[in-house]
C-alpha positions, 0 to 999 in steps of 0.5 A: 502756240506751245508758249501759250499752253506752257504759260497757261499751265504754269499760271494754273499750277502757280495759281493754286491756293495753298489750301489745296496742299494744306494740312490741318486748318487753323481750328484743327491746328489749335486742337492739335496744340490743345490735345498735346497740352492736355496730354502733358497735363495727364502725364504730370498728373500721373507723376504727381502725388495725391492732392496735386494729382487730383487737381491736375486730373480735374484740369485735364478733364476740363480741357478734354471736355472743352476739346470735345465741345470744340470738335463737335462744333467744327465743320469743314469750310463751305466751298471746299473741293472734294479732295480738301473736304476728304483731307479735312475729314481725315484730319478730324478723324485723327484728332478724334482718335487722339482724344479717345485714346487720351480719355482712355489713358485718363480713365486708367489713371483714375482707376489707379488713383482709386486703387491707392 
């Protein structure tokens, strides 16, 4: 009887899908990469000179607008367990925070450009 219980428990543990222990989903991973790329673009703009800076800032603003649109359209997959749903929401909130911080940095760069 003990062998059956142990085998059953082992089967349940090994049978869990990796999504139970997973981090960001594919869309969130894509957004993480996109946010990192736009952050690099902003740093490059900050270091660039006048016309190049303007060009890079426009590219950054476009990237951020696309990222925000993608984030608005995202939602957790249907049928997720409550734990997975909460983890997805936590990750989404972190991404939103990163985007907002980057938009504030963008604003500060724009202010510096106007002062020049």
